[in-house]
N, C-alpha and C positions, 0 to 999 in steps of 0.2 A: 504493500499499500504506499500511500504518499507519506513522506517523512519530513518534519521540519527540523532543520539544524540551526540552532542558535549559537552565534559565536560572539564572544566579549573579547575585545582587543584593548590593550594599553600599549601606544606606540609614542614615544617621546622623541622620535627621530624624524618621522615622516608623517604624512596624512593617515597612515593606516589602510586597512583594506586587504584583499586578497590579491596576490600577484604570483607570477611564475608562469610556467609553460602549462598550456591546457592539459597535456597528456599526463602531468605530473600531479594534477589536482584530483586526489582519489583518497579513499579510506579503505584500509585492509587489515587483517589480523597480523599481529607481529611476526615478521619473518617470512610472509607470503606476498611480499611486494609484486612478484613476477607471476602470481597465479591469478589469471583473469576471472576464473570461476568465483573467487572469494573476493573479488575487487568490486567496489562501488565508485563509478567515475562521477565527478562533481562538476565537470566543466560545463559552461554555459552562461546564461544571463544571470547575474546576481544583483540583488538589491541589499544595499547596507546604508545605514544612517549614523554618523558620529553623534553620539548621545551627549558628549562633553568635550571640552577642549580647555587644556591647562596651559595659561599663557601668563607670563610674569607674575607668578606665584599666585595667580587667582584661577579659580576653577569655574568656567562658564558651562552651565547646564542647559540642554535643550528642553524647550517647553513643548511637549506633544500637543497640546491643545492649540496653542498659538502657532505653532510649527516655526519657531524661531528661538534663537539664543538669548539668553538673559544678558542683555547689554554686551553683546559680543563685540569685541573691538576689531578694528581693521588689523589683520596680521602684518607684523613688521618682518620682512625677510632680510632686512639690511644685515642683520646678525643671526647667524645660525651656527650649527655645529659643523658646517662646511666653510664658514668664514675664516680667513687665514688668521691663525693665533687665538681664535676665539676660545677654543677648548683649553688651551694652555693658560691664558690669562684668567678665563672665568672658572676654571676648576682646579688646575694644579697651582698657579701662583699664590692663592690664599693659604695653602698648607705647606709651603716651602719651609717656613720656620720651624716646622716640627720635625723631630728625629724619627726617621723610619729605617727599618732593617732591610726592607727590600720592597720590590714591586712585582706584580704579576700583571701580564699583558696578553691580550688576545686581539690582534688585529692584522690586516694584511689583504682582505678581500678587495678592497678599493684599489689596491697596488697591483692587481693581476695585469699582465702585460707589460709590466716595467721591473722585471726581476733583477736587472744588472744594476738599475737605479736604486732599488730597495736594499740591495747589497751594501750600498754606500750610506744610504739615509739611516737605516736602522742602528748601526753602530754610532752614528752622529747623534741620534736621539738619546741613546743610553748615556753617552758622555755628557750631553747638555744637562740632562736630569741629575746627574751625579755631580756636576759643577754646581747647579742651582742649589742642590741640597747640602753642598760642602761635604760630600760623603763619598770619597772614591770607592769605598768597599761596599757600597750599596748594591745588594744582589737584585738581578733582574731576570725574573723567570717568565718565560713566554711559550704560547701555544702555537705550533705550526698549524696553519689552517687546514681545515678538515676536507677530504675530498667531496666533490659536489660536481654535478654535471653542469658546468658553465657553458658548454658548448665549444666548438672546435676553434673559435676566435679568440678564446680566453684560456691560454696556457697556465692554468693554476699550478700544475706541477713544477713549472719553472719557479713560480714564487716559492713554492715549498722548498726547493733545492736552495734558493737564496737564503731562506730562513736557516736551513740546516747548515749551510757553510758560514753563516754569522757566528756559530758556536766556536769556530776554530780561530776567530780573529778578535775575540773579546774575552776578557776575564770577568769571573763573577757572575756568569749568565748560565741559565739552564733551560734548554727547550724540551717540550714533551711532544711527541708524535701522536697524532689523532687517526692515524691511517686506517685503523679498524673501526672507527666511529662515525665515518661518513654516511650520508643519506643522500641518495639521488635527487630527492625531491626538496630538500632544504640545505642551505648552506651552514647552518648551525646545528651542531650535533644535539640530539635529544637527550643523550645519556650525559647529563652535566655532572654527575656524581664522579664519573670516572675521570672527567677532565680535572675536576678539583682535587681528587685524589693524587693524580699524577703531578700536578704542580706542588702538591704538599710534600711529596716525597723529596723534591729538591731542597725544600725550607728545612725539613726534618733533618735531613743528612748534612746541609751545610751550616746551619744556625743553631740547631737544638741537640746536637750531639747523638742523634739516633742513625747509626750507620746503616744505610739500606741502599739498594739498587735505585738509581734515579732516572734511568733512561732506557730505552730499547736499544737494540743493537745498531751502531753508527757506523757506516762505511769509513775504513781508515785507509786501505791501500790495496792494490791489485798486482798480480803477477801473471803474465801471459807464458804458458806452458804448452807449446805446440798449438793443439786445436782447443785447448781449454783456458778459461781464465780462473784464478784462484783469488778470492776476495777475503780480505780480513776485516774484522769489526772490533771496535771498543765496546764496552758494556756488554762482553759476551764471555767473561771469564767463567761464568757458571755453565756455559754451554748454550748452543743455540737450539732453538725448537721449530719445527715445521707444523704450523696449525693445521689440523686435519690430515696429518701424516704425510703431506708431500708440499713442496714449495712451488709456488706460482707466481705469475707477474714479472718474470724475469725476460729480458731481452738482450741479444747480443749482436754487435755489428762487424761489418767488414771495414777494410782501410777506406772505403768511400762513405762511411757512415749510414750504410744501409742496415736497419735493424730488423731482426726476425725473432719471434718467440723462441725461448731457450729452454733447455732441461737444466735444473739446478738442484744439487744435493747438498746436504750439510756434511762436513768432515770435521768432527771436533768443533773449534771456534771459527771454522772457515766455511765458505761456500764455494763450491766448484760449479762453473756454468760452462755449458757448451751446446752447439748447434750443429748437427751433421752438414747442413747446407753452407756452413761459414767455416772452412778448414783454417783460415788465419784470422782470427778474431782480433778486434782492436779495442772495443769498449763494450760495458755492460750498464743496462740500467734496470731499475726495479720500481714497480708501482708508477710508471711514467703516463699516467693518464689523468685527466680531470677527476674522474670518478672511479675508484677502484671498489669493486664490491667486497672482496675478500682480501684481507691482509694476510700473508702466509708466513713471514718471518718474525719470530719473537726470540726473547731470551727466556731463561727459566724463572725469571721474576714475573713473568706473564705480560711484559711490556713490548709493545710493537716496534719494529724498525721503522724508520723514515723511509719514504720513497727517496731514490738517489740516481744519479749518473756518474760514470767514472770520467766523463768528457771533461775536459778543462773548462770550457765555456758553459755557462748555464743556458744561453739562448743561442740560437743559429746565428751566424755572422750578419744575416740580413736584418736582424733585429736589435742592433746595437742602439742603446739609448744614450743621448749626449745632453740630456736636459741638465 
């Protein structure tokens, strides 16, 4: 029969509403996103009405009888979250006199398509904040953006790689991989608890003396041995684990940069990768997609590896950013 679905939203960044691709607007039981028999598609014409608006510390409510807002003011768009330096001076500057041990950070979606630039900007941000707080030892723990179907024109895997590589050029920072928490229909993981717990591992280990594993396996180096490539990882001292019993998501390239799906097996704290069609391999990449349904490489602490590429450049030569 006919069903009425009521949705209540609080959106302090935009006007709210329902957005995204039509084929992703659906509801289904947990774990059955690809089962059409148990899926209800919700795409079509929707009607929605903002019932209140919060502006300048005043809540303006909608009068259903008069069909108007109580003294609703004209919206001033000259200062918003996208205004240059508005977030810094409006939200960070007032608390700078206070002493803080560290920061947790989850951002990067708006930087997709500018990975090389992000690789330079993010360390600058961290140093700027440390200078402002007069605390060069201030910890900075951040989330790698989660997999999401951004589309072919938006290479989010390159942005994830820029975030991963930032770990090697900064001190006192820690990144958590969310490669296993991505959802095809939303860029923000629904499993918030796991995100928070992984961030907490860095703080517990660094600041509170509780020694624990802080990260999933992180690519460190590679050795080409005839027709195979041997990968070594940090944060793999306790051993590597293939979720589901086998590794997937690995690709290997020839000298011209042509990648093909590859076979990968665990050997102690290493991964051996090969492809019969590429007898002389050059590079390896893992999870190199906008959306990866199943992350397969973990350590024994249950933490997922980040996606990565062994190529020197993050982006192809034609996508050099000089801003």
